[in-house]
C-alpha positions as CSV (number, residue, x, y, z in Angstrom):
1,M,112.4,86.0,108.7
2,H,111.1,85.4,105.9
3,L,107.5,85.7,105.0
4,L,106.1,81.9,103.2
5,A,102.7,82.6,101.5
6,V,99.9,80.4,101.1
7,D,97.6,80.0,98.6
8,I,95.2,76.8,99.4
9,G,93.0,76.4,96.0
10,N,90.8,74.0,94.6
11,H,93.7,72.3,92.7
12,Q,96.5,73.0,93.8
13,I,98.4,74.8,97.1
14,K,101.4,77.7,95.8
15,L,103.2,78.5,98.7
16,G,105.8,82.1,97.8
17,L,108.7,82.3,99.7
18,F,109.9,86.3,100.5
19,P,111.9,88.3,101.4
20,G,111.8,89.8,105.0
21,D,112.1,93.4,103.6
22,L,110.7,94.5,100.2
23,E,110.6,98.1,98.7
24,D,107.6,99.7,97.3
25,G,105.6,98.5,94.3
26,L,104.0,94.5,93.8
27,P,106.2,92.3,95.5
28,Q,106.9,89.3,93.6
29,P,108.4,85.9,95.5
30,E,111.7,84.8,94.6
31,Q,111.2,81.4,94.9
32,I,107.5,79.0,93.9
33,W,106.5,75.5,95.2
34,K,103.6,74.0,93.5
35,I,101.7,71.0,95.1
36,P,98.5,69.4,94.2
37,T,95.5,70.3,96.9
38,G,94.6,66.7,97.4
39,E,98.3,65.3,97.8
40,A,97.9,62.7,100.9
41,S,101.7,64.2,102.7
42,F,103.1,67.1,102.7
43,E,105.8,65.8,103.3
44,P,107.9,66.5,100.0
45,L,108.0,69.6,101.5
46,A,110.3,69.5,103.7
47,A,113.2,69.2,101.4
48,R,112.3,72.2,99.7
49,L,111.9,75.0,102.3
50,P,114.7,77.1,104.0
51,S,115.7,74.9,107.1
52,A,115.4,78.7,108.8
53,A,112.8,79.6,111.2
54,L,110.0,80.7,108.5
55,A,106.0,82.7,109.0
56,W,103.7,81.2,106.8
57,C,100.9,83.0,106.1
58,A,97.7,81.5,104.6
59,A,94.6,82.1,102.4
60,T,92.7,79.7,101.5
61,V,89.3,78.3,99.4
62,H,90.1,74.8,100.6
63,R,89.5,74.3,104.3
64,Q,89.9,70.7,104.6
65,A,93.4,71.3,103.1
66,E,94.2,73.9,104.8
67,C,93.7,72.3,108.0
68,R,96.0,69.9,106.9
69,L,98.8,72.2,106.3
70,A,98.8,74.0,109.3
71,A,98.8,69.9,111.5
72,W,102.1,69.1,109.3
73,V,103.6,72.6,110.0
74,H,102.9,72.6,113.8
75,Q,104.3,68.9,114.2
76,R,107.3,69.8,111.3
77,R,108.0,72.8,111.8
78,P,108.0,74.3,115.7
79,Q,110.1,76.5,115.0
80,D,107.8,78.9,112.2
81,R,104.9,80.7,113.3
82,Y,101.7,80.1,111.2
83,R,98.8,82.0,110.5
84,L,95.6,82.0,108.6
85,L,94.0,85.1,106.6
86,H,90.4,85.8,106.9
87,H,88.7,89.0,105.2
88,T,88.7,90.9,108.5
89,D,92.9,90.9,108.7
90,L,92.5,92.1,104.7
91,P,93.6,95.8,104.0
92,L,90.9,96.2,101.9
93,A,87.0,97.6,102.0
94,I,84.4,94.7,101.3
95,H,80.9,95.8,99.7
96,V,78.9,92.7,99.3
97,E,76.5,91.4,101.4
98,Q,78.3,88.7,103.0
99,P,82.2,89.4,103.0
100,H,82.9,86.2,105.5
101,R,81.5,83.7,102.1
102,V,84.4,85.5,99.6
103,G,86.9,83.2,98.1
104,S,90.0,84.7,100.3
105,D,92.3,85.0,96.7
106,R,89.6,87.1,95.2
107,L,90.0,89.9,97.8
108,L,94.3,89.2,98.0
109,A,93.9,89.8,94.5
110,A,92.1,93.0,94.9
111,V,94.6,94.1,97.1
112,A,97.7,93.7,94.9
113,V,95.4,95.4,92.2
114,N,95.3,98.4,94.9
115,R,99.2,98.5,94.7
116,L,98.7,98.4,90.6
117,R,96.0,100.5,89.5
118,A,96.5,104.6,89.3
119,P,94.7,106.5,91.5
120,E,90.7,107.3,91.3
121,R,91.2,104.6,88.3
122,P,89.0,101.6,89.1
123,A,89.9,97.9,88.4
124,I,88.7,94.9,86.6
125,V,90.4,91.7,88.3
126,I,90.3,88.9,86.2
127,D,91.9,85.3,88.0
128,A,92.0,82.5,85.6
129,G,92.4,79.3,86.9
130,T,89.8,76.5,88.3
131,A,87.2,79.0,87.9
132,I,87.6,82.2,86.4
133,T,86.4,85.1,88.4
134,V,86.3,88.7,87.1
135,D,85.6,91.2,89.9
136,L,85.1,94.8,90.1
137,V,87.6,96.9,92.4
138,S,85.8,101.0,92.8
139,A,88.0,104.2,91.8
140,V,88.8,104.2,96.0
141,G,90.0,100.6,96.1
142,A,86.7,98.9,97.6
143,F,85.8,95.2,96.0
144,E,82.6,95.4,94.8
145,G,81.6,92.5,94.1
146,G,81.9,90.4,91.0
147,V,81.4,86.6,88.3
148,I,82.6,83.7,89.1
149,L,82.4,81.2,86.3
150,P,84.1,77.6,85.7
151,G,87.4,77.9,84.1
152,F,88.7,75.8,81.2
153,R,89.3,72.1,82.5
154,L,86.4,72.0,85.4
155,T,83.7,73.1,82.0
156,A,85.5,70.3,80.0
157,R,84.9,67.9,83.2
158,A,81.6,68.7,83.5
159,L,80.8,68.3,80.0
160,A,81.5,65.0,79.7
161,E,80.5,63.8,82.8
162,G,76.9,65.5,82.3
163,T,77.0,63.6,79.0
164,D,76.7,60.0,77.1
165,L,78.6,60.1,74.2
166,L,80.8,64.0,74.5
167,P,84.1,62.4,75.7
168,E,86.4,64.8,77.8
169,V,88.9,66.7,76.6
170,D,92.3,67.7,76.8
171,Y,93.2,70.8,77.5
172,D,96.8,72.5,77.2
173,P,97.3,76.5,78.0
174,A,99.8,76.7,75.5
175,A,98.5,75.2,72.5
176,E,97.0,77.5,70.1
177,P,93.9,78.9,70.0
178,P,91.3,76.4,68.0
179,P,89.9,77.1,65.1
180,V,86.4,78.6,65.8
181,V,85.0,75.7,63.4
182,G,85.5,72.5,64.9
183,T,86.1,69.2,62.3
184,S,85.8,66.2,65.3
185,T,83.9,66.2,67.9
186,A,86.9,66.6,70.4
187,A,87.8,69.4,68.4
188,A,84.2,71.3,68.5
189,I,84.7,71.0,72.2
190,R,87.9,72.9,72.2
191,S,86.1,75.6,70.2
192,G,83.1,75.9,72.7
193,L,85.6,75.8,75.5
194,F,87.6,78.0,74.5
195,W,85.9,81.1,72.5
196,G,83.3,80.1,74.9
197,Q,84.9,81.8,78.1
198,V,86.7,84.3,75.7
199,G,83.8,85.8,74.9
200,A,82.2,85.7,77.9
201,V,85.0,87.0,79.5
202,R,84.6,89.7,77.2
203,E,81.3,90.4,77.4
204,L,81.6,90.9,81.5
205,V,84.7,93.3,80.8
206,Q,82.7,95.4,78.7
207,R,78.9,95.4,81.0
208,M,81.1,96.6,83.8
209,S,83.0,98.8,81.7
210,D,80.2,100.4,80.7
211,Q,78.6,101.3,84.4
212,L,81.9,102.8,85.6
213,G,82.4,106.7,84.9
214,A,85.2,106.1,84.4
215,A,87.6,103.0,82.6
216,P,88.9,100.7,84.3
217,Q,92.3,98.8,84.2
218,V,91.9,95.1,84.0
219,F,94.6,92.7,85.4
220,V,94.4,89.3,84.5
221,A,96.5,86.6,86.8
222,G,95.9,83.0,86.9
223,G,97.1,80.1,85.1
224,D,95.1,80.8,82.2
225,A,95.6,84.8,82.5
226,E,97.9,84.6,79.1
227,R,95.4,83.1,76.8
228,L,92.5,85.0,77.8
229,A,94.3,88.2,77.7
230,A,95.5,87.9,74.2
231,F,91.7,88.9,73.3
232,L,91.4,91.4,75.8
233,P,92.9,94.8,74.6
234,R,94.3,96.9,77.0
235,S,94.9,94.3,79.6
236,Q,97.6,93.8,81.8
237,V,99.1,90.2,82.9
238,V,100.2,89.8,86.7
239,P,102.0,86.9,87.8
240,E,101.3,85.9,91.7
241,L,98.6,88.3,92.6
242,V,97.0,86.7,95.0
243,L,100.7,85.4,96.7
244,A,101.3,89.4,96.6
245,G,98.2,90.1,98.1
246,I,99.0,88.0,101.1
247,W,102.9,89.6,101.4
248,I,100.8,92.9,101.2
249,T,98.3,92.0,104.1
250,S,101.2,90.0,106.5
251,S,103.4,93.3,105.7
252,Q,101.1,96.4,106.9
253,N,99.4,93.6,110.1
254,A,103.0,93.4,111.3
255,S,103.6,97.0,111.1
256,Q,100.0,97.4,112.8
257,D,101.4,95.4,115.6
258,A,104.4,96.9,116.2
């Protein structure tokens, strides 16, 4: 049975289809679908998904969207299995005060990175999406916590909503980095958004690295990963870290249940 890994974020829901059996290494989905989290109906999925029975494995940071999706799956695809992951399901030691309050996307990215990092080397995991997270995975593979800051688009929206005259500028992740000195209000905002976030992430990576006994490996994921990684020396862009973490977790849980 194919696995459909579902990452329910604040901005979009990403679904990745994995074959039933995969070799060692970091798995990647053979097909991906994306829909806005606020989509009124999941019915467009009906024509896209395979007709054969699927095993759904979901992780969410948006509880209302997850509840709607689960109800749709149970109603429209009764032949499928559906499971929502919790932090206790993950093959990961979590060294924070309230593990149940940590975003599942951050934890699942750490699960995936544990398949990528070299043995006995810590890792820094950067996920650049609606929010930018910078998290630390220890040399023994434990999630040690990290930092959350608003992403590019969220910062642009907050700046416009919190002022009277500043516009909300558009953001194109594929565009060239803006000039540092903006010659218009919009250009100045784009410069502040981009270079401010780049500077913040670089500072966080450096400060985390300074606290470690060994040089960490740096992995970058998310919609804005390519833009950020270009300014992070020796970083590695890894697509679909969260979906891969869902597959790894589901696979290990299935092995334990067998």
